[in-house]
KOLDO-510205 format. One line per 10 residues: their letters; for each residue x, y, z of C-alpha. Coordinates in Angstrom, 3 decimals. Layout:
a = X:Y:Z ~ ...
//
This chain:
mrrrrrsrrp = 32.837:5.837:40.660 ~ 31.451:4.902:37.286 ~ 29.253:1.883:36.661 ~ 30.799:-0.467:34.158 ~ 28.514:-1.502:31.365 ~ 28.185:-5.226:30.935 ~ 28.069:-6.006:27.214 ~ 26.324:-9.090:25.955 ~ 27.072:-11.480:23.155 ~ 24.081:-12.612:21.060
lvalpvlssd = 24.507:-16.168:22.397 ~ 23.962:-14.856:25.955 ~ 21.534:-12.076:25.028 ~ 19.194:-14.513:23.268 ~ 18.085:-16.393:26.414 ~ 18.049:-13.209:28.509 ~ 15.808:-11.272:26.126 ~ 13.759:-14.064:24.568 ~ 12.318:-15.844:27.610 ~ 9.187:-13.637:27.599
llssvaygpe = 8.625:-14.004:23.840 ~ 9.377:-17.709:23.500 ~ 7.464:-18.703:26.635 ~ 4.306:-17.184:25.142 ~ 3.865:-20.304:22.993 ~ 2.899:-22.025:26.249 ~ -0.362:-20.020:26.438 ~ -0.926:-18.262:23.076 ~ -1.964:-21.306:20.999 ~ -4.135:-22.612:23.826
amltilalag = -5.866:-19.232:24.184 ~ -6.790:-19.332:20.493 ~ -8.022:-22.936:20.633 ~ -10.116:-22.222:23.727 ~ -12.099:-19.606:21.808 ~ -12.541:-21.842:18.745 ~ -13.700:-24.743:20.934 ~ -16.760:-22.687:21.892 ~ -18.139:-23.520:18.441 ~ -17.470:-27.246:18.800
ssalglslpi = -14.822:-29.633:17.547 ~ -15.415:-28.801:13.911 ~ -14.366:-25.173:14.480 ~ -10.903:-26.315:15.604 ~ -10.067:-26.821:11.937 ~ -9.920:-23.027:11.625 ~ -6.835:-23.011:13.838 ~ -4.411:-23.542:10.938 ~ -5.531:-20.599:8.737 ~ -5.699:-18.352:11.801
aaalvvlmiv = -2.218:-19.527:12.815 ~ -0.974:-18.715:9.302 ~ -2.347:-15.173:9.635 ~ -0.636:-14.856:13.007 ~ 2.688:-15.971:11.503 ~ 2.356:-13.185:8.929 ~ 1.646:-10.734:11.774 ~ 4.713:-11.952:13.692 ~ 6.990:-11.513:10.683 ~ 5.697:-8.025:9.813
vglsyrqtip = 5.898:-6.721:13.375 ~ 9.298:-8.388:13.843 ~ 10.652:-6.730:10.698 ~ 9.261:-3.423:11.936 ~ 11.157:-3.723:15.211 ~ 14.291:-4.715:13.302 ~ 14.185:-1.212:11.834 ~ 13.701:0.423:15.237 ~ 17.000:-1.008:16.489 ~ 19.407:0.822:14.100
ayphgagsyi = 17.207:3.937:14.198 ~ 17.579:4.092:18.003 ~ 21.004:2.518:18.685 ~ 20.954:3.782:22.280 ~ 17.814:1.797:23.018 ~ 14.204:2.920:22.838 ~ 10.962:1.273:23.824 ~ 7.491:2.237:22.695 ~ 7.302:5.109:25.202 ~ 10.415:6.872:23.907
vasdnlgrrp = 9.676:6.244:20.215 ~ 6.065:7.418:20.492 ~ 6.981:10.434:22.619 ~ 9.776:11.539:20.273 ~ 7.718:11.281:17.099 ~ 4.037:11.547:18.026 ~ 3.984:13.750:21.100 ~ 3.574:13.382:24.841 ~ -0.003:12.040:24.935 ~ 0.628:9.188:22.457
glaaaaglmm = 3.844:8.524:24.381 ~ 1.873:8.273:27.610 ~ -0.637:5.981:25.906 ~ 2.236:3.706:24.850 ~ 3.636:3.827:28.392 ~ 0.233:2.929:29.848 ~ -0.042:0.001:27.438 ~ 3.439:-1.187:28.369 ~ 2.657:-0.908:32.064 ~ -0.384:-3.144:31.619
dyvltvsvsv = 1.739:-5.467:29.455 ~ 4.419:-5.860:32.138 ~ 1.903:-6.358:34.943 ~ 0.004:-8.966:32.944 ~ 3.263:-10.636:31.886 ~ 3.855:-11.439:35.544 ~ 0.248:-12.494:36.193 ~ -0.142:-14.613:33.030 ~ 3.313:-16.198:33.271 ~ 2.712:-17.172:36.894
stgmqtvtsa = -0.809:-18.461:36.184 ~ 0.388:-20.509:33.183 ~ 3.301:-21.794:35.244 ~ 0.855:-22.904:37.933 ~ -1.274:-24.636:35.287 ~ 1.828:-26.390:34.000 ~ 2.624:-27.653:37.485 ~ -0.952:-28.711:38.280 ~ -1.217:-30.513:34.919 ~ 1.590:-32.791:36.095
lpvlapltvp = 0.486:-32.746:39.765 ~ -3.322:-32.374:39.831 ~ -3.362:-32.608:43.621 ~ -2.005:-29.027:43.754 ~ -4.855:-27.574:41.660 ~ -6.834:-26.216:44.674 ~ -3.711:-24.300:45.765 ~ -3.236:-22.451:42.469 ~ -3.930:-18.975:43.871 ~ -1.904:-19.282:47.124
lgllviagll = 1.036:-20.850:45.282 ~ 0.908:-18.181:42.564 ~ 0.895:-15.389:45.149 ~ 3.817:-17.106:46.851 ~ 5.745:-17.122:43.544 ~ 5.068:-13.391:43.052 ~ 6.245:-12.763:46.612 ~ 9.402:-14.743:45.829 ~ 10.019:-12.667:42.690 ~ 9.542:-9.510:44.757
agnlrgvrsa = 11.962:-10.645:47.460 ~ 14.560:-11.825:44.946 ~ 14.533:-8.596:42.958 ~ 14.608:-6.424:46.068 ~ 17.684:-8.336:47.186 ~ 19.397:-7.689:43.872 ~ 18.831:-10.914:41.906 ~ 19.227:-9.569:38.376 ~ 18.922:-11.103:34.920 ~ 22.388:-12.640:34.743
gnlfaaptyl = 23.046:-14.203:31.368 ~ 24.208:-17.562:32.683 ~ 21.207:-17.751:35.011 ~ 18.789:-17.284:32.108 ~ 20.677:-19.365:29.566 ~ 20.109:-22.800:31.091 ~ 16.272:-22.799:31.399 ~ 15.785:-20.994:28.069 ~ 17.974:-23.367:26.107 ~ 16.422:-26.285:28.018
flgamillla = 12.965:-25.105:26.920 ~ 14.144:-24.681:23.335 ~ 15.605:-28.175:23.363 ~ 12.440:-29.605:24.887 ~ 10.208:-27.929:22.270 ~ 12.422:-29.050:19.376 ~ 12.394:-32.608:20.725 ~ 8.616:-32.523:21.188 ~ 8.051:-31.233:17.648 ~ 10.535:-33.639:16.056
vglaqaagrg = 9.193:-36.749:17.782 ~ 5.558:-35.659:17.428 ~ 5.869:-34.971:13.698 ~ 7.784:-38.219:13.205 ~ 4.931:-40.114:14.852 ~ 2.434:-38.266:12.629 ~ 4.523:-39.155:9.571 ~ 4.272:-42.828:10.586 ~ 0.516:-42.648:10.103 ~ 0.741:-40.647:6.895
ftpvppapvp = 0.084:-37.283:8.582 ~ -3.541:-38.283:9.040 ~ -5.101:-36.001:11.699 ~ -6.544:-37.682:14.775 ~ -10.206:-36.690:15.166 ~ -10.588:-34.362:18.168 ~ -12.772:-35.357:21.080 ~ -16.353:-34.053:20.921 ~ -16.813:-30.595:22.428 ~ -20.236:-29.106:23.264
vvegvglllv = -21.268:-26.198:21.066 ~ -21.728:-22.949:22.985 ~ -21.965:-20.518:20.064 ~ -21.915:-20.658:16.296 ~ -18.979:-20.076:14.001 ~ -18.888:-16.472:12.813 ~ -16.615:-13.555:12.102 ~ -16.725:-12.417:15.736 ~ -15.543:-15.810:16.968 ~ -12.709:-15.902:14.433
lrafssgats = -11.580:-12.386:15.386 ~ -11.630:-13.276:19.075 ~ -9.535:-16.384:18.402 ~ -7.096:-14.351:16.304 ~ -6.612:-11.684:19.006 ~ -6.189:-14.378:21.677 ~ -3.530:-16.157:19.644 ~ -1.749:-12.846:19.077 ~ -0.656:-12.921:22.730 ~ 2.078:-15.271:21.486
mtgieavsna = 3.957:-12.113:20.444 ~ 4.387:-10.524:23.872 ~ 7.995:-9.552:24.496 ~ 8.958:-8.954:20.866 ~ 10.169:-5.417:21.623 ~ 12.599:-6.501:24.354 ~ 15.672:-6.184:22.115 ~ 14.864:-2.594:21.091 ~ 14.953:-1.644:24.784 ~ 18.307:-3.296:25.436
vpafrptewr = 20.448:-2.337:22.428 ~ 23.183:-0.613:24.531 ~ 23.736:-3.869:26.446 ~ 25.171:-5.620:23.387 ~ 28.776:-5.770:22.327 ~ 29.865:-3.498:19.443 ~ 28.482:-3.050:16.937 ~ 25.501:-2.894:19.257 ~ 22.665:-2.435:16.779 ~ 23.981:-5.188:14.485
ngratltwml = 24.160:-7.701:17.337 ~ 20.769:-6.566:18.591 ~ 19.199:-7.001:15.177 ~ 20.773:-10.448:14.794 ~ 19.381:-11.480:18.191 ~ 15.885:-10.274:17.244 ~ 16.104:-12.226:13.974 ~ 16.910:-15.419:15.869 ~ 14.133:-14.751:18.383 ~ 11.589:-14.183:15.622
sllvvmfagl = 12.711:-17.283:13.699 ~ 12.461:-19.487:16.780 ~ 9.046:-18.063:17.650 ~ 7.663:-18.726:14.170 ~ 9.064:-22.264:14.078 ~ 7.760:-23.194:17.541 ~ 4.355:-21.540:17.110 ~ 3.717:-22.978:13.646 ~ 5.090:-26.385:14.629 ~ 2.932:-26.590:17.744
mvlihldgvv = -0.206:-25.547:15.851 ~ 0.406:-28.231:13.201 ~ 1.133:-30.880:15.834 ~ -1.960:-29.928:17.857 ~ -4.070:-30.282:14.704 ~ -2.523:-33.637:13.769 ~ -2.939:-35.073:17.295 ~ -6.491:-33.776:17.711 ~ -5.749:-32.098:21.038 ~ -8.661:-30.181:22.580
prpeetvlsq = -8.265:-27.595:25.377 ~ -9.244:-28.941:28.800 ~ -9.562:-26.931:32.035 ~ -7.640:-29.464:34.093 ~ -4.631:-29.851:31.761 ~ -2.777:-27.503:29.411 ~ -2.570:-28.219:25.699 ~ 1.220:-28.424:25.907 ~ 0.950:-30.984:28.695 ~ -1.453:-33.102:26.610
larrtfptgp = 0.930:-32.988:23.644 ~ 3.890:-34.011:25.788 ~ 1.942:-36.794:27.469 ~ 0.774:-38.227:24.126 ~ 4.192:-37.923:22.514 ~ 6.095:-39.358:25.507 ~ 3.685:-41.682:27.364 ~ 6.599:-43.264:29.237 ~ 10.038:-42.177:30.361 ~ 11.277:-38.930:31.899
wyviiqaata = 10.666:-36.644:28.895 ~ 7.178:-35.556:29.943 ~ 8.463:-34.358:33.301 ~ 11.429:-32.609:31.667 ~ 9.164:-30.744:29.232 ~ 6.809:-29.645:32.013 ~ 9.707:-28.563:34.230 ~ 11.356:-26.626:31.386 ~ 8.051:-24.885:30.600 ~ 7.466:-23.910:34.227
lillfaanta = 11.029:-22.598:34.545 ~ 10.938:-20.413:31.441 ~ 7.567:-18.989:32.496 ~ 9.095:-18.066:35.845 ~ 11.996:-16.303:34.125 ~ 9.589:-14.634:31.695 ~ 7.770:-13.160:34.683 ~ 11.087:-11.951:36.044 ~ 11.915:-10.022:32.844 ~ 9.089:-7.623:33.687
yndfprllff = 10.976:-6.737:36.877 ~ 13.724:-5.280:34.693 ~ 11.498:-3.396:32.243 ~ 8.640:-2.063:34.400 ~ 10.834:-0.152:36.915 ~ 12.935:1.194:34.038 ~ 9.787:2.482:32.282 ~ 8.697:4.218:35.479 ~ 12.187:5.711:35.728 ~ 11.850:7.256:32.250
mardgyaprr = 8.368:8.552:33.081 ~ 9.553:10.000:36.401 ~ 12.481:11.634:34.635 ~ 9.976:13.359:32.334 ~ 7.736:14.331:35.251 ~ 4.877:11.910:34.530 ~ 5.433:9.581:37.492 ~ 6.400:10.219:41.126 ~ 10.081:11.094:41.390 ~ 10.641:8.404:43.974
flhmgdrlgf = 10.788:6.007:40.995 ~ 14.042:7.720:39.971 ~ 15.939:6.394:42.949 ~ 17.595:3.037:43.429 ~ 17.520:1.050:46.620 ~ 20.428:-0.278:48.625 ~ 20.748:-3.271:46.231 ~ 21.032:-0.996:43.168 ~ 17.523:-1.809:41.947 ~ 14.546:0.467:41.426
sngiialsla = 12.869:-0.801:44.587 ~ 9.733:1.326:44.363 ~ 9.037:0.149:40.813 ~ 9.623:-3.476:41.823 ~ 7.149:-3.171:44.706 ~ 4.542:-1.422:42.524 ~ 4.777:-4.164:39.877 ~ 4.433:-6.950:42.441 ~ 1.392:-5.378:44.089 ~ -0.381:-4.767:40.775
aaiiffafgg = 0.382:-8.271:39.456 ~ -0.712:-9.913:42.717 ~ -4.003:-7.983:42.776 ~ -4.850:-8.928:39.180 ~ -3.762:-12.550:39.689 ~ -5.955:-12.858:42.793 ~ -8.926:-11.002:41.278 ~ -9.057:-13.370:38.291 ~ -8.494:-16.487:40.359 ~ -5.151:-17.287:38.768
qtqsliplfa = -6.919:-18.511:35.611 ~ -4.909:-17.928:32.436 ~ -7.937:-17.917:30.136 ~ -9.538:-15.195:32.255 ~ -6.384:-13.074:32.084 ~ -5.731:-13.454:28.335 ~ -8.490:-10.989:27.271 ~ -6.692:-8.259:29.217 ~ -3.344:-8.998:27.617 ~ -3.696:-8.125:23.933
vgvflaftls = -5.023:-4.562:24.372 ~ -2.016:-3.166:26.221 ~ 0.522:-5.103:24.149 ~ -0.793:-4.041:20.754 ~ -1.483:-0.477:21.820 ~ 2.253:-0.151:22.512 ~ 3.095:-1.942:19.240 ~ 0.782:0.331:17.238 ~ 2.082:3.598:18.671 ~ 5.715:2.510:18.437
qagmvvhwlr = 5.405:1.578:14.769 ~ 3.354:4.708:13.988 ~ 6.126:6.708:15.624 ~ 8.668:5.030:13.353 ~ 6.582:6.027:10.319 ~ 6.907:9.669:11.400 ~ 10.598:9.090:12.191 ~ 11.375:8.002:8.624 ~ 9.328:10.879:7.242 ~ 11.514:13.301:9.194
qrgrhwrlrq = 14.868:11.606:8.656 ~ 14.475:10.634:4.987 ~ 17.622:8.554:4.890 ~ 18.537:5.819:2.458 ~ 15.546:3.641:1.422 ~ 13.363:5.624:3.792 ~ 10.182:4.971:1.808 ~ 10.642:1.196:2.006 ~ 11.380:1.377:5.723 ~ 8.393:3.616:6.252
avnasgalls = 6.202:1.139:4.380 ~ 7.383:-1.742:6.606 ~ 6.676:0.205:9.789 ~ 3.340:1.394:8.404 ~ 2.369:-2.235:7.746 ~ 3.357:-3.171:11.284 ~ 1.367:-0.255:12.705 ~ -1.693:-1.110:10.606 ~ -1.736:-4.803:11.506 ~ -1.110:-4.036:15.185
avvlltaavt = -3.963:-1.526:15.134 ~ -6.270:-4.167:13.660 ~ -5.417:-6.586:16.485 ~ -5.801:-3.778:19.045 ~ -9.284:-2.821:17.858 ~ -10.295:-6.468:17.511 ~ -9.193:-7.289:21.050 ~ -10.764:-4.165:22.550 ~ -14.132:-4.737:20.858 ~ -14.507:-8.513:20.884
kfaagawvvv = -13.051:-9.072:24.335 ~ -14.491:-6.021:26.066 ~ -17.129:-7.936:28.023 ~ -14.703:-10.817:28.739 ~ -12.360:-8.573:30.724 ~ -10.695:-6.225:28.242 ~ -12.836:-3.434:29.728 ~ -10.413:-3.374:32.653 ~ -7.515:-2.367:30.388 ~ -9.682:-0.081:28.221
iaipaiilla = -10.600:1.884:31.344 ~ -7.222:1.594:33.067 ~ -5.148:3.023:30.192 ~ -6.984:6.405:29.969 ~ -6.939:6.551:33.775 ~ -3.145:6.082:33.794 ~ -2.744:8.781:31.127 ~ -4.946:11.211:33.089 ~ -3.029:10.476:36.299 ~ 0.317:11.010:34.539
lrirrhydtv = -0.865:14.375:33.197 ~ -2.055:15.420:36.666 ~ 1.326:14.456:38.109 ~ 3.133:16.459:35.432 ~ 0.876:19.460:36.086 ~ 1.713:19.310:39.777 ~ 5.447:19.147:39.116 ~ 5.158:22.063:36.676 ~ 3.360:24.040:39.381 ~ 6.087:23.224:41.893
eralrlhppp = 8.795:24.180:39.400 ~ 7.152:27.549:38.716 ~ 6.761:28.200:42.437 ~ 10.395:27.317:43.176 ~ 11.961:28.952:40.124 ~ 14.787:31.330:41.022 ~ 14.847:34.944:39.955 ~ 17.892:36.123:37.953 ~ 20.738:36.788:40.402 ~ 22.163:40.314:40.757
taprkrlvpp = 25.228:41.083:38.660 ~ 27.254:42.492:41.541 ~ 29.402:39.868:43.290 ~ 28.329:38.901:46.773 ~ 30.721:38.030:49.525 ~ 30.739:34.776:51.388 ~ 28.524:35.059:54.453 ~ 30.158:32.393:56.596 ~ 33.578:30.756:56.508 ~ 33.957:27.204:55.246
ppaqpancat = 34.264:24.417:57.790 ~ 37.698:24.077:59.384 ~ 40.280:21.728:57.948 ~ 40.400:18.189:59.246 ~ 42.215:18.092:62.610 ~ 45.120:15.812:63.213 ~ 43.629:14.216:66.323 ~ 40.650:12.563:64.594 ~ 38.466:10.271:66.655 ~ 38.758:6.598:65.868
ggaeiqetee = 35.819:4.454:64.856 ~ 36.091:2.409:68.060 ~ 35.836:5.378:70.466 ~ 32.676:5.583:72.561 ~ 30.717:8.785:71.914 ~ 29.028:10.472:74.876 ~ 26.165:12.970:74.582 ~ 27.123:15.343:77.421 ~ 26.027:18.748:76.078 ~ 23.713:20.203:78.717
spqevrhlvv = 24.177:23.950:78.207 ~ 24.287:26.200:75.104 ~ 27.970:26.926:75.678 ~ 28.834:23.220:75.320 ~ 27.206:22.820:71.910 ~ 29.369:23.418:68.836 ~ 27.567:23.250:65.492 ~ 28.439:22.413:61.945 ~ 25.541:22.982:59.555 ~ 25.189:20.791:56.443
vpvarfnlaa = 22.656:21.588:53.680 ~ 21.983:18.780:51.159 ~ 21.019:20.331:47.805 ~ 19.383:18.135:45.150 ~ 18.223:20.818:42.708 ~ 19.115:24.478:42.678 ~ 15.734:26.171:43.137 ~ 13.912:28.445:45.558 ~ 13.467:25.682:48.149 ~ 17.219:25.000:48.189
lralayaasl = 17.950:28.745:48.276 ~ 15.786:29.251:51.355 ~ 17.416:26.332:53.142 ~ 20.846:27.736:52.269 ~ 19.836:31.222:53.408 ~ 18.591:29.816:56.706 ~ 21.841:27.893:57.210 ~ 23.935:30.935:56.266 ~ 22.038:33.077:58.777 ~ 23.267:30.894:61.642
eppafavhis = 26.614:31.658:63.258 ~ 28.153:28.154:63.078 ~ 30.150:27.179:59.973 ~ 27.956:25.798:57.205 ~ 28.451:24.129:53.840 ~ 26.343:22.449:51.153 ~ 26.439:18.901:49.778 ~ 25.194:17.924:46.318 ~ 24.664:14.307:45.208 ~ 25.365:14.037:41.456
pddeeadrfp = 24.274:11.010:39.399 ~ 27.255:11.341:37.026 ~ 30.446:13.296:36.375 ~ 28.724:15.555:33.849 ~ 26.253:16.766:36.451 ~ 29.096:17.106:38.953 ~ 30.862:19.487:36.551 ~ 27.722:21.448:35.664 ~ 26.338:22.072:39.142 ~ 29.255:24.247:40.408
eqwgtwgdhl = 28.535:26.669:37.552 ~ 25.021:27.184:38.877 ~ 26.465:27.467:42.338 ~ 28.869:30.197:41.263 ~ 26.038:32.105:39.573 ~ 24.123:32.242:42.861 ~ 27.055:33.828:44.623 ~ 29.087:31.054:46.226 ~ 27.929:31.921:49.755 ~ 28.856:28.563:51.219
rleiivspyr = 31.422:25.919:50.547 ~ 30.135:23.199:48.198 ~ 30.955:19.498:48.417 ~ 29.943:17.189:45.565 ~ 29.456:13.432:45.879 ~ 29.099:11.388:42.682 ~ 26.575:8.568:43.038 ~ 26.386:6.787:39.644 ~ 23.485:4.570:40.738 ~ 21.230:7.570:41.489
aiipplahyl = 21.064:6.620:45.133 ~ 20.752:9.625:47.450 ~ 20.224:8.545:51.036 ~ 22.991:5.877:51.341 ~ 25.881:8.064:50.027 ~ 24.632:11.103:51.975 ~ 24.276:9.070:55.159 ~ 27.730:7.563:54.617 ~ 29.222:11.049:54.119 ~ 27.597:12.407:57.295
dalhtlrpdi = 28.651:9.297:59.218 ~ 32.265:9.819:58.116 ~ 32.071:13.501:59.022 ~ 30.645:12.647:62.434 ~ 33.389:10.073:63.007 ~ 35.983:12.666:62.086 ~ 34.613:15.261:64.531 ~ 32.509:13.543:67.225 ~ 32.727:16.688:69.382 ~ 30.644:18.706:66.905
vltvvlpeiv = 26.859:18.577:66.576 ~ 25.956:18.155:62.929 ~ 22.791:20.037:61.984 ~ 21.368:18.863:58.674 ~ 19.036:21.443:57.112 ~ 16.643:20.108:54.487 ~ 14.133:22.017:52.342 ~ 10.636:20.569:52.755 ~ 7.820:21.208:50.289 ~ 4.434:21.496:52.024
vrhrwhellh = 1.545:20.742:49.637 ~ -2.138:21.515:50.052 ~ -3.544:18.166:48.914 ~ -2.707:14.923:50.690 ~ -2.274:12.895:47.467 ~ 0.436:15.324:46.339 ~ 2.574:14.071:49.220 ~ 3.021:10.797:47.320 ~ 4.795:12.736:44.555 ~ 7.575:13.996:46.805
srtrqrlrra = 10.310:11.952:48.415 ~ 10.357:11.584:52.184 ~ 14.036:12.495:52.399 ~ 13.906:13.798:55.944 ~ 12.280:10.652:57.340 ~ 14.529:8.312:55.356 ~ 17.676:10.195:56.363 ~ 16.560:10.211:59.986 ~ 16.124:6.428:59.903 ~ 19.554:5.990:58.317
lrhlpgivit = 21.277:8.135:60.974 ~ 19.253:7.398:64.104 ~ 21.986:5.141:65.504 ~ 24.412:8.089:65.591 ~ 24.373:10.619:68.428 ~ 25.063:14.279:67.848 ~ 23.154:14.659:64.563 ~ 20.159:16.978:64.302 ~ 17.890:16.939:61.258 ~ 15.673:19.939:60.690
svpihlse = 13.683:21.279:57.766 ~ 12.796:24.625:56.223 ~ 9.172:24.400:54.983 ~ 8.175:25.831:51.616 ~ 4.383:26.158:51.321 ~ 2.797:25.827:47.888 ~ -0.314:27.847:47.120 ~ -1.747:25.215:44.718
//
């Protein structure tokens, strides 16, 4: 059956796609102020010109992504855009940057959420790390059980946060207007280092983390209602406008109120406490901030597994990331994201300011390569106004590259070295994985079949008998001699290659009836595969099962269970091709189909699972 696409209206898509971007104002401004505070209270006055430069960066990069949406109406993130236009290595670099971005989105969102909670409840401060790990475990469990990004689920906390921020800005600016917009002098801060270009650049790159999540719409264009790219572009425009208003408004209000970063309380909490010293509004603002940070962390659980799916499809990640779990989620990608985020969160003690230096490098590497790819795209397409569009994307690529280099250089010793080393390591690993899969493909490639037709070696399985066994009948395993055993051989075939051919040849060499089963991810594949089957010679009967969610084990197990229920007197022998590799780490790149199928069918008697090994020389 086909999966029905769930289209989104901009009103629903806005909270779903913007929670990551809009929640970044909870830690981006504070990250910038924390760097400036190293030079004392007087350096905090630089926050407004730096914030103005960041607003320009937001607008330019936002306009650049507005152009990506109609250019790729079927959806394209940095990995696809960079791969299509710049080549596979820049595409892998963009993918590596995105992977670090998604992992750090979880870690930073959870750490900032914990800071938000402990600002209101200081007694919980010593439990920051255990509570944060517990939140990540909850996100893992929820996503494994199929809790997805439903529009209504996201709408309430996102719109609550927007309302809370608008109220905070309106009341705070009204109070400042009552005193003639005279800034409150900030509290004295000890001077750790002098004001210089390096400090300003570090503050700028830290504040640029307020832009994380700006490319979310370009990934999700097909999810909108027609016309998809128009609705997607409108949603991005609203997201960008809200980001600029909230970021600029908060920076002005922080300057007017003289708020100084403190380890024990977030800047946003200080603003809310000063603006609403009594009443429930402080608690509402803190709760809304914590909620949107939680949902921002959850958005990575949609994007990270999908990125790994695209990489696995291209052969740059283990193919187990292609498959969905029982709850129709990419379970392996969800687990990998949770483990990576938990390790980084624990290693940095759950401290947001320690994690921020890692953030900007991966984010702006993906931005830079995506926008550079769009420059090449317009050069190739040369449509209407292509020079203007190319200039916009070139500006976005240039500014993103400046932030990338600034973050990598100025924050290297503060923790950015982790990302600077991790990204080339991910690229190298992806290339090694692709080389292994290319080796396997060459080893399993079929030779051209002979032109003469070949006859069927064994008859197809008999037609379904009238006296089928019922599901409630008790099945007895009474075969004690060879004469009592009656076989039916089933050969699951995923790809038509040498491994599948050997398994089929082995099954065809046996005397019992045999047939093949192919799991197709869509109807197009289901129509194409029989053509390959006919080219080989049509030795065995072929059954095709369409599994639109790319699940393999559940539909295959269900099919064999139904077949066993139909004929409980027959022993089903499932013959699987098994690739035997020389290096142990290569085993991680191949699915453990035999073990997983055995676990799925172990409750059924009368089913034998065997394998035909194919040994690789490399």
